[in-house]
C-alpha positions in Angstrom: 2.2 5.7 15.1 3.8 2.4 14.2 6.5 1.5 11.7 5.0 -0.2 8.7 6.6 -3.6 8.0 7.6 -4.1 4.4 7.8 -7.5 2.7 10.9 -7.6 0.5 9.7 -9.3 -2.7 12.3 -8.1 -5.2 14.2 -11.4 -5.1 11.1 -13.6 -5.1 10.4 -13.6 -8.9 12.5 -12.9 -11.9 9.6 -11.0 -13.7 9.2 -8.3 -11.0 11.3 -5.8 -13.0 14.0 -3.5 -11.9 13.9 -2.1 -8.3 13.6 1.6 -9.3 12.1 3.9 -12.0 11.8 7.5 -12.8 8.0 7.9 -12.6 6.0 9.8 -15.2 2.4 10.8 -15.7 0.0 12.0 -13.1 0.8 11.0 -9.5 -1.4 8.0 -8.5 -1.6 5.3 -5.8 -4.0 2.4 -5.8 -4.5 -0.2 -3.1 -5.3 -3.8 -4.1 -3.8 -7.3 -4.6 -2.8 -9.8 -7.2 1.0 -9.1 -7.3 2.9 -6.7 -9.6 2.1 -8.5 -12.8 -1.6 -9.1 -12.1 -2.5 -6.2 -9.8 -6.2 -5.4 -9.3 -7.2 -2.3 -7.3 -9.7 -2.8 -4.5 -13.1 -1.1 -5.0 -15.1 0.2 -2.1 -16.6 -2.7 -0.2 -13.8 -5.1 -1.0 -12.7 -7.7 1.5 -9.3 -6.6 2.9 -6.9 -9.4 3.6 -5.3 -9.6 7.1 -2.4 -11.4 8.7 -1.4 -12.3 12.3 -5.0 -12.8 13.3 -5.9 -9.9 12.4 -3.4 -7.4 13.6 -2.3 -6.2 10.1 -3.9 -5.4 6.8 -2.1 -7.1 3.9 -2.0 -4.4 1.2 -0.4 -4.0 -2.1 0.3 -0.5 -3.4 0.6 0.3 -7.1 1.9 3.8 -8.3 2.5 5.9 -11.3 3.9 9.4 -11.5 6.2 9.0 -8.5 10.0 8.8 -8.6 11.0 5.5 -7.0 14.8 5.8 -7.6 14.9 6.5 -3.8 12.6 5.5 -0.9 9.0 6.7 -0.8 7.5 7.9 2.4 4.2 6.1 3.1 1.5 6.9 5.6 -1.3 4.4 6.0 -4.2 5.4 8.2 -6.9 2.8 9.1 -10.1 3.2 11.1 -12.4 0.3 12.0 -16.1 0.8 12.3 -15.7 4.6 12.4 -13.5 4.5 15.5 -10.0 6.0 16.1 -7.3 5.5 13.5 -4.2 3.4 13.6 -1.4 5.1 11.6 1.6 3.4 10.1 4.6 5.2 8.7 7.5 3.8 6.6 9.9 4.5 3.9 9.2 2.0 1.1 11.1 0.5 -1.8 9.0 -0.1 -4.9 9.8 -2.4 -7.8 9.1 -1.0 -11.2 8.0 -2.5 -14.6 9.2 -1.1 -17.9 6.0 1.1 -18.0 7.2 3.1 -15.0 4.6 1.8 -12.6 5.8 1.0 -9.1 4.5 -1.9 -6.9 5.1 -3.1 -3.3 3.4 -5.2 -0.6 3.0 -3.8 2.9 1.5 -4.9 6.2 -0.3 -2.0 7.9 -1.3 -2.0 11.6 -5.1 -2.3 12.3 -6.8 -0.6 15.2 -7.1 -2.7 18.3 -10.9 -2.6 17.9 -10.8 -4.3 14.4 -12.3 -7.7 14.2 -13.2 -10.0 11.2 -16.1 -8.2 9.4 -15.3 -4.7 10.6 -15.8 -1.9 8.2 -12.4 -0.4 7.4 -11.6 3.1 6.1 -8.1 3.1 4.6 -6.2 6.2 3.6 -2.8 6.0 1.9 -0.5 8.9 1.2 2.8 8.4 -0.6 5.5 11.1 -1.0 8.5 10.6 -3.3 12.1 12.0 -2.9 11.3 15.1 -4.9 8.1 15.9 -2.9 5.5 14.6 -5.3 2.5 13.2 -3.4 -0.2 10.7 -4.3 -3.2 9.8 -2.1 -6.2 7.5 -2.1 -8.9 6.3 0.2 -11.0 3.1 0.1 -13.7 1.5 2.3 -13.5 -2.2 2.8 -14.5 -5.1 5.0 -11.9 -6.8 7.2 -11.4 -10.5 6.2 
């Protein structure tokens, strides 16, 4: 298991909103891109962006129903072409809009077998400080 690097974006834009929120609604996590204000969830078959040729998947996480006034534990599990998984674990800080939805950007480790064009299975599980959990799974193609 690797530690999941987190890109700190709170100070990058004045429209990102406050760094914490109280949650509300059904627990949900989505994986996608577009930034906090223009987030679009990936559908199955989406092209998954990578960094560091291509050691990491560049993912954005969007949540609702989770308390982000404290860190959220994240587990990101990625398999390439049906092979063994690479697991990443981290405590994340989310930024929150007035609507109570949290957002962050993460770099998750890819399996050593992953190459451009690989089929990726991505599972994300988030647990907040009060024990509420949200999970999602997507299938994509590595950039």
